[in-house]
N, C-alpha and C positions, 0 to 999 in steps of 0.2 A: 346854440346856432353855430354851424360850421363856418370857417373863414374861407372866402373865395380868394385864394392866394394869387391866382392868375389875373384877377381883376385888379388887385392891389400892386402887382409886380412893378408897374411903371412908376408908381408914386412912392413906394416904400424906400427908405434909406437903410442900407445895411447897418449903419452905425446905430440905428434905432432898434435893431433886432437883438444885438448882443453887445456887451461892453468889453468882451474879451478880444484883444488885438489879434491873436492867432486865429480865433474863430472868424473874425471879420475878414482876415486875409484869405481864409479858405473859402468863405462864401463868395468873395469877389472872384476868385479863380473859377469856382463852379459856375457862377453867373456868366462869366466871359468866355467859358469853354477854353480855358487856358490849355494849350496843347502839351505843355510840360507837366501838367498836373494830372497824373494818370492813376494815382493810388491814394486812398483815403482810409484812415483809421478813425472810428468813432468810439471813444473810450470814456469810461467813468474817471473822474479826477483821482489821481493817485494810482491808477492802473495802467496797463500797457507800458509804453515807453516813457510816458510823461512829457511835459512840455519842454524840458531842458534838452531832450535828445532828438527833437524833431528836425527833419531836414526836408529838402524839396522832394525827396522820394518817399518819405514816410511822414506825412503831416497828420496830426492828430486833432480831431475836433472833440472838445470836451463840453457837452451840452450842460446848461445850467438846470435843465429840467422844466423850464417854463414852456407852456403849451405852444405859444406862438413861435418861440425859437425853434422847437422841434419841427413844427409845421413848415417853417421857412427852410430849414435844413433839408427836409424831405422834398420840398418843392424844387429847390435849386439843384439837388442831386437828380431829381426827376427830369429836369430840363437839360441836364448836361449830356454831352455826346462824347466826351473824351476819357472818362474814367474806365480803366481796365480792371482794377482790383478794388474791392470794397470789403472792409473788415468791421465787424462789430465785436467789441470785447468788453467783458465785465457786465454786472447786473444793471439793468435799466427798467424803470417802470414802463417806458414807452415800448420796450420789447414785449413786455407781458401783455399789454392791451393791443398790440399789433398795429397801432396807428402809423408808425414809421414805415411799415411795409406797404400800407395802403397808399401813403404819400409817394412811395418809390415806384408806384405802378407805371407812370409815364416813362421813367428812366429805364426800367427793366424791359418795357415793350419796345422802346425806340433806340436804345443804345446798342450799337453793333460791335462795340469794342470790349464789352465786359467779359473778361475771361475767368476771373476768380472771385468767388463770393464766400466769405468766411464769417461765421458767427461762433463766438467762443465765450464760455462762462457767463451765459445769460439765463434768465428765468422766464419761461413761457407760460401764459395762461391759454385757455382753449381758444380765445379770440385771436391771440397772437399766432398760434399754430395755424388757424384757419387762414389768416391774412398772409402768413409766410408761404403756405402751400399754394395759395392763389397767385401770389407774386411769382413764385418759381414756375408755376404752370404757364403764366403769361410771359415769362422772360424770353427775350430774344434768343435765338438758337446759337449764340456765340459762346455760351458758357462752357468752359472746359474743366474747371475745378470748383468743387463745392465742399466746404468743410463745416461740420456742425459738431464741434468738439466741446466736451465738458459742460453741456447745457442741462438745465433742469426742466423737465416737462412731465406731463401725466402719462400713465400707462397707455400704450398703444397709439399715442399721438404722433410718434415718429413715423409710423406707417404712412400717413397721409403725405408727409414730405418726400419719403422714398418713392411713392407712387407718382408724385408730381414731377420727379426727375426723369421719368420715363419719356418725356417729350423732348429731351435734349440729346440728340444723336451725337453731338460733339463732345459730350461729357467724358473726360478721360480719367479724372481723379475724384474719389469720394472718400472723405474722412469722417467716420462716425465713432471716433475714439472716445471712450469714457461716456457713453450714451446709454448704458443699460440695455444694450441690444439683446433680445431674447428670441424665442421661437417665432413669435408673430412678426418681428422685424426681419428675421432671417428668411421667412417665407416671402415677405415683400421684396427682399433683395434677390431672392431666387427668381421671382417674376421679372425684376428689372434686368437681371443678367440674361434671361432667356429672350429678351426682346431682340429681334433680328437687326434692328437699327442701333442697338447699344454699342458704343465704342469704349466702354469702361475698361481701363487698363490697370488702374491702381486703386485698391480697396484697403482702407485702414480700419480695423476693428480692434485696435489696441485698447487695453483696459477691459471694460465690460466683464469684470472678474466673475461674477456669479451668473451672468445671463447666458452666455454661449456655452452649451454643453454638447454631449455626444450627438443628441438628436439634431441640434443646429448644424453641426458639421455634416451630418447625413443630408440635411436639406440643401446645403450649399454645394456639396461636392459635384453632383452631376451638372448643374448649370454652369459652374465655373469651368468644367472641362470642355464645355461647348462654347464658351465665351472667348473674348479677346483679352481676358485678364492676364496681366503680366506680373503684378506685384500684389502680394497678400500679406497683411500683418495681423497675426493672431496672438500677440504678446499678452502675458498675464492671464492665461486661461487655465486656472488650477481646477476648474470644474470639469475639464475634459479628461476622461480616463483612457486607458489603452484601447478601448472600443472606438473612441472618437479618433485617436491617432491612426488606427488601422484604416478607418474610413478616409482620412485625409491622405494617407500613403497611397491608397488606390488611385487617387486623383493624379499623383505624380507618375503613376505607371501608365496612365491613359495616353495613347499616341497623339490625341488631339490637344492635350494640355499644353498651354502656352506660358505657364508660370516661369518667370525668370528670377523672381526674388521672393523668398519666403522667410518671414520672421516669426519664430515661435519661441522667443525667449521668455523667461520668468514663468514657465509652465511646469506641469507636473510630469514631464517626460522622464521615464526611468530607463534602465538598461533595455527592457523589452521594447520600449518605444524607440530607442536609439537604433536597435537592430532592425525594427520594422522600417524605419526611414532609410537606413543603409541599404536594405534589400530593394526597397522601392526605387531608389535612385541609382541602382547599379547600372541600369541601361538608359538612364535619362541624360540626354545631351542638351536639354533646354535650360535647366536651372543654372543661374550664374551666381546667385547670392543666397547664402543660407546662414541664418542667425539662430544659434542654440544657446545663447548666453544665459546664465543664471538658472540652469536646470540642475539643481544640486542633487537630484535623485539619481543622476547618471554617474556610475562608478567607472573605474578604469576599464572594466569590461565593455561598457557601452561606448566609451571614447575610442577604444580599439576598433569597434565596429564602424563608428563614424569616420575614422581615419582611412578606412579602406576605400572610401569614396574618392580620395585623392590619388589612388592607385589605379582606378578604373580607366581603361583606354578611351572610353567614350565621354568621360567627364568634361564638362565645360565650366565648372565652378571657378569663378574669379575671386570670390570673397567668401571666407568662412569665419563666423564669429562664435567663439566658445568661451567668452570672457566670464569672469566671476563664478567659476566652478572650481572651488578649492581642491577638490579631489582629483584634479588632473595631475598636479605635482610634476616632479622631475621625470617620473616614468612616462607620464602622458606626453610631456614635451618631447621626449625621445621618440615616442610612437609617432607623433605628427611629423617630426623631422625626417624620420626614416620613410614615411609614406610620401614625402615630397621629393624624394631623390630623383625620380623619373617623371615628375609632374611638370608640365609646361603650360598650364593654364592659370593656376592660382596666383593672384597678385597681392592679396591682402589676407593676413591671418591675425584675427583679434584674439589675444590670449591674456589680457591683463587681469590681475586678481585671480590667478589660477594656482597659487601655491607653489610656483616654480622658483627655485633658488637661482642665484647668479650663476653658479656652476651648471645647473640644470639647463640654463639658457645657452651659455657659452659653448659647452662641449658639443652638443648635437647641431646647433644652428650655425656656428662658425664653420664647421666641417661641411654642412649642407650647402652653404652659400659659396664657400671657397675652400675646397680641399687642397691644401698646399703640399700634400705628400709626394706629388709628381705633377709634371706638366699635363699629362693626360688626365689625371684626377681633377685638376683645376678646370680643364676644358669641359669635363663631364659634370661639373657642379651645377647647382640650380641657379639659373640666370633669369628666372621669371618673377620670383617673389620680390615685391617692392616695399611692402609695408608689414611690419611685425610689431604689434603692440605688446609691451611687457612692463606696464606701469609699476613703479615701486622698486625696480632694479636699477643699480648704479649704471648709468649709461656709459660713464667713463670706462668701466670694466668691459663693456660690450662694444668698444669702438670698432673692432673688426667687423662685427655684424652690421653696425650702422653704416660703415663705409661700403660694404658689399651690397646692402639694400639700395643705397644711393646710386651705386654704379648700375644696378639692374634697372632702376627707375629712369636714369638719364638717357639710356640708349634703347631704341626700339629694336635694332638689329642684335639679336642675342649672340650671334657669332662674333660680333664686335665686342660685346660684353666679355665673352670668354677670352678673346685676344688681350683685352686690357687687363683682366685679372691675372693672366699669365705674365704679362710684362711687369705688373706691380708686385708680384710675389715670387718671381723666379729670376735669378741672375744668370743662370746657365741653362741653355736649351740643349737637351739630350739629342744629338744628331744620329745616334746609332740606328733608330728605326727607319731612317731615311737613306742609309748608306747604299741600299740596293739601287737607288737612282743614280749613284755615282756623281759625276761632275755636274749634271743638270740640276741637282738639288741646291747647289750653293747659291746661285742668284735668286732662286725661288725663296729660300729661307731669309736671305738678307732683305729682299723686297717685302716679305711678310713683316719683319721687324720694323722696317721703315713705315709701313702702312699703319701698324699699331701706334707707332710714335706720333703719327699725325692726329690720333684720337685723344691723346693725353696732353697735359700741360708741359711747359718747357723744363720743369724740374727733372724730367726723366731723360733728358738729352744725353747725359753722361752714361746712364745705365744702358741706353740704346747702343751707344758706341761700344761699351764693354761687351754687350751681348753679341754684336756683330763680330767683334774680334774673337770671341769665344767660338762662334760658329765656324769662322775661317780656320781657327787653330785646330778644332776637332776634325775638320775635313782634311787639312794638310797632314795631320798625324795619322789618319786612317788611310789616306790615299797619297802618300808622298810622291810616288812616281807620276800619278796623274797631274799633280801640281807642277813637278819638274818638267814633264813633257809639255804642259800648257805654256809655262814660261819660256821653255826652249823654242817652241813653235813661234811664239811672239817675237823672240829675239831674232830667229832665223828670218822671219817675215820682214822684220825691220831692216836687217842687213841686206836682204834680197831687194827690197824696194830702193835702198840707198844705192846699191850696185847698178840697178836698172837706170836710176836717175843719172849716175855718172856716165854710164855708157851712152845715154841719150845726149849728154852734153858734148862728148867726144865726137859723135857723129854730126 
């Protein structure tokens, strides 16, 4: 006989439902629609963050497994109006039989604030899948993020859940990582992406090592090109061959493709695949993030092809990840540094674990970020790159690189970055290129130095004074007569003014 929780709600005491103090506190907040309580984790004991780490923003309910307690938990969540984020993590019997999702029905229908729904590392039975699909289908249209990661369910059962998500036009993020996604699921995703009302922008298919293959890529390519999808994660796809990568590359060439972020790390991409992507992205100005980490089949030949992306005039790449590819080495580091010489978009280059020596880092990247061979070379250095990861290298030996990266990061105006680097690394400003302007250049150059001085800390005050003196000295040495004439004119003007003043007094 099922319990009528609504009929008993006015008489039941929460203290009689559970003996756990934290659980009691959570039930009280749910019952009272506490406005500060907007996120709830429901975890198995010993999983998730644990009771020692909970705070007001991440409170964790750990059910005892008693049927009535789970029923009351579902009831109070179902009546709540304030929860914005709901997480289930770890294996539960009540997930398998789907009872909890049945109890959540009123909550999912009536809550207008639920934005994120996450289920992780749980085991589903057929009844649980049916109840979850029904709950998602009836869920209010406020849901923007749905995550179903690392769960265990029967073959083809995920399709029903994907289909149920089609009624959520506000859904922006879908995480199906480590869910054994295959052809059937990709077909369902293709249908979801084709919906004219779908607003899906981020799709995570990480893991799924043996499921997604060349055929799956072919199924997804066309609908992705016509969708609003901006982020796609296809990491750990060793079952995809060059045929699949060619299909994916055609997506990047399509004028309607809106992808801004693509992660294809831990895959079987070789030199041919690297060249395919380099060619496909040659005229792409949409992609901003590309992760090719842990693709050990790519040799220096392939990395040279990838580096050409940084030289393309139309590139809009802001982040490039090539970490944990030991075959990049010192030669590859030099290749990427040279490719960045005229690049003004890339802010992050992830290259840790790439077999690069300390010298291999220092020589090319210190020159790239701040070439001190001349003032002009410093001005033309790279002032855009802000983050460069090179784990395992002595940071102390790379202090110049670290300092240049920090300077690039701290200032939005890259002309100011160049000015600061010049002041920091040069004691003498070569005036010769400006001598054609004659006397008019002197106040301009002194004003320039003073302006740069305002951008740095007080420790540069003496250096600024010395640089100003150097500028004046160079000018007087080159144009002594201009200086003499200028001083003479000032002296004559002073004596003329004094004479006129005296004559005025006499009259």
